[in-house]
C-alpha positions as CSV (number, residue, x, y, z in Angstrom):
1,X,-9.8,8.4,29.1
2,X,-7.7,6.8,31.7
3,X,-10.6,4.3,32.4
4,X,-10.8,3.6,28.8
5,X,-7.2,2.7,28.5
6,X,-7.4,0.6,31.8
7,X,-10.3,-1.1,30.3
8,X,-8.6,-1.8,26.8
9,X,-5.4,-3.3,28.6
10,X,-7.7,-5.6,30.6
11,X,-9.5,-6.9,27.4
12,X,-6.0,-7.5,25.6
13,X,-4.9,-9.3,28.5
14,X,-7.8,-11.3,28.9
15,X,-7.6,-12.2,25.3
16,X,-4.1,-13.0,25.6
17,X,-4.6,-15.3,28.1
18,X,-7.4,-16.9,26.5
19,X,-5.3,-17.4,23.5
20,X,-2.6,-19.0,25.4
21,X,-4.9,-21.6,27.2
22,X,-6.4,-22.6,23.8
23,X,-3.0,-22.9,22.1
24,X,-1.3,-24.9,25.1
25,X,-4.3,-27.0,26.0
26,X,-3.5,-29.8,23.4
27,X,-0.1,-30.2,24.7
28,X,-1.6,-30.1,28.2
29,X,-4.2,-32.9,27.5
30,X,-1.4,-35.0,25.8
31,X,0.6,-34.9,28.9
32,X,-2.5,-35.9,30.9
33,X,-3.3,-38.7,28.7
34,X,0.2,-40.0,28.8
35,X,0.0,-40.1,32.7
36,X,-3.0,-42.0,32.7
37,X,-3.1,-45.8,32.7
38,X,-4.4,-47.4,29.3
39,X,-7.4,-49.3,31.0
40,X,-8.6,-45.9,32.6
41,X,-8.4,-44.5,29.3
42,X,-10.7,-47.0,27.6
43,X,-13.0,-46.7,30.6
44,X,-13.4,-43.0,30.0
45,X,-11.9,-42.4,33.5
46,X,-9.4,-39.8,32.5
47,X,-9.1,-37.1,34.9
48,X,-8.5,-33.4,34.2
49,X,-5.4,-33.2,36.5
50,X,-2.4,-35.3,35.3
51,X,-1.1,-38.0,37.5
52,X,2.4,-36.4,38.5
53,X,3.4,-39.9,40.1
54,X,3.6,-41.2,36.5
55,X,5.3,-38.4,35.1
56,X,8.1,-40.8,34.3
57,X,5.9,-42.5,31.8
58,X,5.9,-39.9,29.4
59,X,9.8,-40.9,28.5
60,X,9.1,-44.6,28.9
61,X,8.8,-45.2,25.2
62,X,12.5,-43.9,25.0
63,X,13.5,-47.0,26.9
64,X,11.1,-49.5,25.1
65,X,12.0,-51.9,22.5
66,X,11.3,-49.5,19.6
67,X,14.0,-47.3,18.6
68,X,11.9,-44.1,19.0
69,X,14.9,-41.7,19.7
70,X,16.5,-43.1,16.5
71,X,13.2,-42.0,14.6
72,X,13.5,-38.4,16.2
73,X,16.9,-38.3,14.9
74,X,15.8,-39.3,11.4
75,X,13.0,-36.7,11.6
76,X,15.7,-33.9,12.6
77,X,17.9,-35.0,9.9
78,X,14.9,-34.7,7.6
79,X,13.4,-31.4,8.8
80,X,16.9,-29.6,9.0
81,X,17.9,-30.7,5.3
82,X,14.6,-29.8,4.1
83,X,15.0,-26.3,5.9
84,X,18.6,-25.6,4.8
85,X,18.1,-26.8,1.1
86,X,14.8,-25.1,0.7
87,X,16.2,-21.7,1.7
88,X,19.4,-22.1,-0.3
89,X,17.5,-22.7,-3.4
90,X,14.8,-20.0,-2.5
91,X,16.9,-17.3,-1.7
92,X,18.6,-17.4,-5.0
93,X,15.6,-18.0,-6.9
94,X,13.6,-15.0,-4.9
95,X,16.3,-12.8,-5.9
96,X,16.4,-13.6,-9.6
97,X,12.6,-13.2,-9.8
98,X,12.5,-9.9,-8.0
99,X,15.6,-8.1,-9.5
100,X,16.3,-9.5,-12.8
101,X,14.3,-9.5,-16.2
102,X,14.4,-12.7,-18.5
103,X,12.3,-14.6,-20.8
104,X,9.9,-16.9,-19.1
105,X,9.9,-15.1,-15.9
106,X,6.5,-15.1,-15.5
107,X,6.1,-18.6,-16.6
108,X,8.6,-19.8,-13.9
109,X,6.6,-17.9,-11.3
110,X,3.4,-19.3,-12.0
111,X,5.0,-22.6,-12.3
112,X,6.3,-22.4,-8.6
113,X,2.9,-21.3,-7.7
114,X,1.1,-24.1,-9.5
115,X,3.1,-26.8,-7.6
116,X,1.0,-26.2,-4.3
117,X,-2.3,-26.8,-6.4
118,X,-1.1,-30.6,-6.8
119,X,-2.1,-33.1,-3.6
120,X,1.1,-35.2,-2.6
121,X,-0.8,-38.3,-3.1
122,X,-1.3,-37.6,-6.9
123,X,2.6,-37.5,-7.2
124,X,3.1,-40.5,-4.9
125,X,3.5,-43.2,-7.6
126,X,5.3,-41.2,-10.3
127,X,8.0,-39.9,-7.9
128,X,8.4,-43.4,-6.2
129,X,9.0,-44.7,-9.9
130,X,11.4,-42.1,-10.3
131,X,13.3,-42.2,-6.9
132,X,13.3,-46.3,-7.7
133,X,15.3,-45.6,-11.1
134,X,17.5,-43.0,-9.5
135,X,18.3,-45.3,-6.3
136,X,17.0,-42.7,-3.7
137,X,14.3,-44.9,-2.2
138,X,15.1,-46.2,1.5
139,X,17.2,-43.1,2.2
140,X,16.9,-39.7,4.2
141,X,18.4,-37.9,1.5
142,X,15.4,-38.7,-1.0
143,X,13.1,-37.4,1.7
144,X,14.9,-34.3,2.0
145,X,14.7,-33.9,-1.9
146,X,10.8,-34.4,-2.0
147,X,9.9,-32.3,0.9
148,X,12.1,-29.7,-0.6
149,X,10.1,-30.0,-3.6
150,X,7.1,-28.9,-1.8
151,X,8.6,-26.4,0.8
152,X,10.7,-24.5,-1.7
153,X,8.1,-23.0,-3.8
154,X,6.3,-21.4,-0.6
155,X,9.8,-20.2,0.7
156,X,10.6,-18.5,-3.0
157,X,7.0,-16.7,-2.9
158,X,7.7,-15.4,0.8
159,X,11.0,-14.2,0.2
160,X,10.3,-12.7,-3.3
161,X,7.6,-10.5,-2.3
162,X,9.8,-9.2,0.9
163,X,12.7,-8.5,-1.7
164,X,10.3,-6.8,-3.9
165,X,9.9,-4.0,-1.0
166,X,13.4,-3.5,-0.7
167,X,14.3,-0.1,-2.5
168,X,16.5,-0.4,-5.7
169,X,18.5,2.7,-4.5
170,X,20.2,0.6,-1.6
171,X,21.5,-2.0,-4.2
172,X,22.5,0.8,-6.6
173,X,24.7,2.5,-3.9
174,X,26.1,-1.2,-3.1
175,X,27.1,-1.6,-6.9
176,X,28.7,2.1,-7.0
177,X,31.2,1.1,-4.4
178,X,32.0,-2.3,-6.3
179,X,29.8,-5.0,-4.4
180,X,29.2,-7.8,-6.6
181,X,25.6,-9.5,-7.2
182,X,26.3,-12.2,-4.7
183,X,27.6,-9.7,-2.4
184,X,24.7,-7.7,-2.5
185,X,22.4,-10.5,-1.9
186,X,24.6,-11.7,1.2
187,X,25.4,-8.5,3.1
188,X,22.5,-6.3,2.0
189,X,19.4,-8.1,0.8
190,X,19.5,-11.1,3.6
191,X,19.8,-8.9,6.6
192,X,16.9,-6.7,5.5
193,X,14.5,-9.8,4.6
194,X,15.8,-11.9,7.7
195,X,12.1,-11.9,8.9
196,X,10.6,-13.4,6.1
197,X,13.7,-15.8,6.0
198,X,12.7,-16.9,9.4
199,X,9.1,-17.3,8.5
200,X,10.0,-19.5,5.5
201,X,12.3,-21.7,7.5
202,X,9.6,-22.3,10.0
203,X,7.4,-23.3,7.3
204,X,9.8,-25.6,5.7
205,X,10.9,-27.4,8.9
206,X,7.3,-28.2,9.6
207,X,7.3,-29.5,6.3
208,X,10.0,-31.9,7.0
209,X,9.2,-32.6,10.5
210,X,5.5,-33.5,10.0
211,X,5.3,-35.2,6.6
212,X,3.9,-38.8,6.7
213,X,2.9,-40.1,3.1
214,X,6.5,-40.0,1.6
215,X,7.9,-41.0,4.6
216,X,5.7,-44.2,5.0
217,X,5.9,-45.1,1.3
218,X,9.7,-44.5,0.6
219,X,11.5,-45.8,3.6
220,X,11.3,-49.7,4.3
221,X,14.3,-50.0,6.7
222,X,12.6,-49.8,10.3
223,X,16.0,-47.6,11.6
224,X,15.6,-45.3,9.1
225,X,11.6,-44.4,9.6
226,X,11.0,-40.8,10.6
227,X,9.2,-40.3,13.8
228,X,5.7,-39.7,12.3
229,X,5.9,-43.3,10.7
230,X,7.0,-44.7,13.7
231,X,4.2,-43.0,15.9
232,X,1.7,-44.4,13.3
233,X,3.3,-47.8,14.2
234,X,2.3,-47.8,17.7
235,X,-1.2,-48.3,16.7
236,X,-2.1,-52.0,16.8
237,X,-4.7,-54.3,14.9
238,X,-6.3,-55.5,18.2
239,X,-5.0,-53.3,21.0
240,X,-3.4,-50.0,21.3
241,X,-1.4,-48.5,24.5
242,X,-3.0,-45.3,24.4
243,X,-0.8,-43.8,27.1
244,X,2.5,-45.1,25.2
245,X,1.0,-43.5,21.9
246,X,0.3,-40.2,23.7
247,X,3.8,-40.5,25.2
248,X,5.5,-40.5,21.9
249,X,3.0,-37.9,20.2
250,X,4.3,-35.5,23.2
251,X,7.7,-36.2,22.6
252,X,7.2,-35.9,18.7
253,X,5.4,-32.4,19.2
254,X,8.0,-30.8,21.8
255,X,10.9,-30.1,19.2
256,X,8.7,-28.6,16.8
257,X,7.5,-26.2,19.5
258,X,10.8,-25.4,20.5
259,X,11.9,-24.4,17.2
260,X,9.0,-22.4,16.5
261,X,9.3,-20.6,20.0
262,X,12.9,-19.8,19.0
263,X,11.9,-18.2,15.5
264,X,8.5,-16.6,16.7
265,X,9.9,-13.2,17.4
266,X,10.3,-12.9,13.7
267,X,7.6,-15.0,12.4
268,X,4.8,-12.4,12.2
269,X,6.7,-9.5,10.8
270,X,8.1,-11.9,8.4
271,X,4.9,-13.1,7.2
272,X,3.6,-9.4,7.1
273,X,6.6,-8.4,5.1
274,X,6.2,-11.6,2.5
275,X,2.5,-11.1,2.2
276,X,2.3,-7.3,1.0
277,X,4.0,-5.8,-1.8
278,X,6.1,-2.7,-0.8
């Protein structure tokens, strides 16, 4: 029995280490590529070990003529704006769909689900025309709105499924004590579904941080580019500095990784709670 437990523990440790290596290798390879000269990369002479004497080259893109740090800041504004707006709408919509009965409830839920069936490219031209009329082009606010329209329905379904698993008796006790619906949502429901809220926040943040199609189409001012658009601009017509590209890619990846690690303790339990009806 003891031998079986030790063997089981050893297998779990090996699997955990293998998963960690597989997950971390792309980041390691970006760092290794960023510290390798472009001529060596084009010759195929890249080493498996990074040249630590060129480690400072990773941050050289920040000192270049391109405002990459500004682009990272723009992406942060877009990502956090998308996250906050998506969650603010999703919390109220999920609570209404979970706890109230009204005409068109099923149709509304299906409509939110159906938005995920449409590819972004299909909506690009009509949204561009609409945003041009409303004066929302060439601004970060417009990107926050369009990203929210894609991230919010997913957040609604995650939160609704989690709220469906909360016993009604808890809310009834709060109503007896005189709590209003908003107070019940704020003080009782949200703390219970906080893991699902964290999972929805990660999905919304990644949607805003990684989005490229709308960011490239709606923004003309170079100073307002998102980092995803700026990263693509390093690819030249006749030559591409691969070390610079991977330096920028690494800097673009790190904030998303940090955000994920800060939220990861709640992500697994949140996705589980949001995918199974209690």
